[in-house]
N, C-alpha and C positions, 0 to 999 in steps of 0.2 A: 354574207350580212349579218350584222350584229343585232341582239334582242332589244336592246334600247332604243336603237334608232333615233339617237339625237344629235344634231350637227349644228356646228357654228358656223356661221360664212362671213369671214371679214371682207368687207369690201362689196358686200351683197347687193346695193344698191345702185352697183356700176354695171356696164354693160357685160363683162363676162360673169360677176355676180349674181345679176339676174337669172341668167339662162342657171347657173349652177342651182340656186335657189327653187326653180321650177322643176328642175329634173329631181332635186331630191325630194321635196313635196309629191311630185307623181309616185315615187316610189314608198310614200308613205312615213317618211323621215317629220319628227317634229324640227322644226328649221328655226334657228334665232340668226336674224340677220342683222350685224352690227356695221355701220358707216357713219363716219363723220358729215358725210353730203360734200364733201371738199370739190370730187368730182363725180360722185354718184348721184341720183336723181330721185326725189319721193316719185316722180312720176312714176317711175319704171316700176316699183315696187306698190303701187297701190291698188292693182287688182288682187296682190296675195294678200291685202290685211284682210279680207273677212274669211280666209281661211285659218281656222281654228288652228292648224297645227303650226302656222307661221306667227313670227312675232319679232318687232324690229325694234333695237337699242341704237339710240343716236348717240354715239361715243367713238373715241379714238381709240385705234387700235394698241396704242402704247401706253393707255390707260386701263381704267378698271375693267373687267371683264364680266361678262354673266355667270352668275353663279350656276351650281349645278353639275352635272356630267355631263360630258361628251365622246359619244363613239369616234367622231369625226370632225376634223377642224380642216377649214379650206381658206387659206391664205391669199385673197385676191386684192388685197387692200393697199394700193398705192396709184397715185396719178400716172398714166400709161405713154402719153404723149408729151413731145418735147414743149410744146409751148404749155402745158399744164405743168409740168415737174420742173421745169427753169424758171417757174416764177418766183419759187423759193428753194433753191437746190440744198440748202441744209436741212431743210423739214423733210425734203424728199429723201435723202439719207438716213435720216433720224427714223422716219416712217419704215423704209425695209429693215433697217439694223434693228432698234428697240422694238419696231412692231412683231417683227419675227421672233427675238428673243421670248416677247411676253407669250406669245402665241405656244411657242414650244414649252414654256414653263406649264402654260395650263395643261398641255398634251402630256407631261410628265406626272401633274398632280390625278389628271383623271384619265388616263391610260388611253387617249384619244390616237386615232391615227392621224396624221397629219400631211396635207397638201399644200404645195407650194408653187404659185404661180410665178415661175421665173420667167425668163427671157431670152430672145436669140439676140438681143443688145450685149449679153455677157460677152459674145465673140468680137465685140467691135468693129473695126472695119476691116474684116477678116482677108487673112494671107491664104487661106484655105478655104478651097472652092469646089464642091458645096461643104458646108460645114456639119462636121461629125460632133459627137458629144466628148470625144477623147480630145478635141482642138480647145486649148488653153486660151484662145482668144489673144485680140490685139486692141486691148482699150486705152486710151489716152487717159490717163489717170488724176490728170489736172485741168482736162478738157472742159467745156460746158455740158457735155452730155454725162459726165464721171457719175454725176450724184445718181444717176438713174442706174447706169451701167456697174458701177461698183457697188451700189446699196444691194442690188440685185446678188452680185457674186457673193458679199459677204451673206447676204441671207443664206443662200447656199451651204456655203462655209456653215453657219451656224446649227443649220438641220444637219448635215454628216456629223456634226461636233456633237450634238444630242444624242444622235443616233448612237454613234459610238461608245459616248459616256455613260448615257442613259437607258439605251435599249428604245428610243423611242421609233415608232414606225414611220417613217417618212416616204412622202413621194413627192418628186421635183419634176415638174413639167418646164420644158423650155419653150416659150411659144414664140411660134415667128406671124408677122403679120395677119391680122383677124380682121373681119368686116362682118356686118350683117346688120339686122334688124336690132334699134335699141342703142345704138350707139347715139352719143350726144352729137346733132349735127354741127356744132362747134366745136366738136372733140379736137380738130387740129391734125388730124392723121389724113393721109393721103387720100384713101378712099372716099372718105365722107366729104373733104375739101372738095375732091372733084365733082362728087355727085351734087353736091348743093350747091356749087359754082357754075355747074352746068343747067341745073335746073332753074336758075338766077338769072341765066344769059349773062353774068359777070365771067371776066378772064378767068381761066384756069393756071395757076401759078408753076411752073417748071423750075427747078432748081439745077444749075449746072448743066443746062440741055437736057435733062430727064435722060440721060444716058444710065444712072444708076440703076439696079435690078433689084425688084424684091420679087417674094412668094407669098401670094394672096390665099389665106385659109378661111373657107367660110365659115360662121360660128358652130352650125349643127355638126360639121366635122370634127370641130376643135373640142368639143364638149363632149362627144362622143369618145374622143381620145382621152380628155380627162378622166371620165368615168371608168373606163376599161384599166388606164393606170391606177386609180384610187381603189379598184376592185380587184387588184392582181396580188398575186401571192407577196408575203412580205417580205420576202428575199429580193423582190425587185423594187428598188429604192429611186432609181432613176440616177442623174439627170437623164431625160429622153425627150428628144426633139418631138414636137408636135406643131406640124405645120404641111403646108402644100407644097411639092416640089415644083410645082408648076414656075417657071421665072419669067418674069417680065419686066422691060424697062418701064421706068416711070411714063416715059413718052407712050409706050404702046399702051398703058392702063390708060392714058389721057383721050386717046384718040377711041377705045373700044367704049369709054364712059360718053363721049360726044355724039358717037354713033348709036348708042341703045337709048340716049335720051331725046335724040333728034333735035339738040342743042347745035345752034350756031355763035357759039362763045368763042372767043380768041385763045389761043393760047401764049403767055407770055412767059420770058425768062428771066430767072433771079439768080445771083451769084449762090454758090453752093454753103450751105452753112457748115462751119469747122466740125470736124470729126463725122460728118454724116456719111454712113456706110456706101461704100461704092457696089457692093455684090451683097445679095443676102439668098442662101437657098437652103434648105435643111436636107441634110441626108437623114432620110426616115427608116433606114433598115433595122435599127434596133426597135421601134415600135411596132414594125412590121413582124419580126420577129418574136419579141418578148409579149405585144400586146394583141397581136392579128389585128393592128389596125391601119390604114391607109384611107385618104381622103377621098370622097366620093363626087362632089361638087366641083365642077368647072366653074372659072372666075365668071364665065358669060352666065351660066345659070344663076351663080351667086347672085350677081350684080343685077338679074331680073328678077329676084326675089327681096332686093333691098333699096333698089330705087323707088319703088311705090311708097315704102316707109319715110324714106328722106322728104319725099313730097310731102307727105302728110305732117312730118314735122314741121316743114316751112312754110306750109298754107298753100301750096301750089297743086291745082287740079292736074292729075297725071293718069293716063292710063295704064293698067297692067302691059308693059313691054317685052313681057317673057316671048313672046313669038319673034320678036326682032332680035333676038340675042342668039338663035339660032345658026 
């Protein structure tokens, strides 16, 4: 920990950014939260506004950044679900590349350590399973998901070039599917989609039969991994996979959500979107060896913690179903 203890969190009003802001405040940091509110939500950070150590800047990561010195810079600024990042794919690519460069230039000026929230999407539709950090991926560079996948890959490249050229202390985490409280119920990712549809009694939509696999990490576990990486020795740059290696088909997830919500929603099938990965599972050996990290919260326990949150978000009365998830 540094003496100044001042952090900039780009994308701090988003799902993961909020959790990072809260953890930093609990550690005593002065936190500057920067967000253009494209997908971040003011409702997330309203409870933080009264904290004198917290300030909010409504701005784009590609534009002017807050003045002053920072000890830590956290980059979580980018739409993270296909329905959001495909609205304006050019903008998504530029947020990743120009935003990353802007923050890295700030890190050079202030001597800050910088964290990049990268993604398992850089592995594309993987030909290696599970995915290790040494796997270079199979991304379709001209497909509809490439704006996000290639943007994150280019951001990683910038991090390592600034590390080699300018000596910037970098920490790169590759995030696998994450869920939990403070996700936007309209986010478009599979966990939030399934829970909200089940609570409303609406059909759960599978794609391609739901045989594709995903590994779901509860947000508390992910944030613990983030901070272990950020606080690690400067020689540990990453990339490091942060995710839960428990692997489920999307159909299995749907069945569990229906069981735990007591919903009678139907399950319907739609065609698989182009370039949707068929398998996704992290090899977390490196995180265990370098950070002493592994996830603790099972899928059922995590769902039992966040189903009531989604119920509240969509205005549905729902009792805590944790007991039914055992």
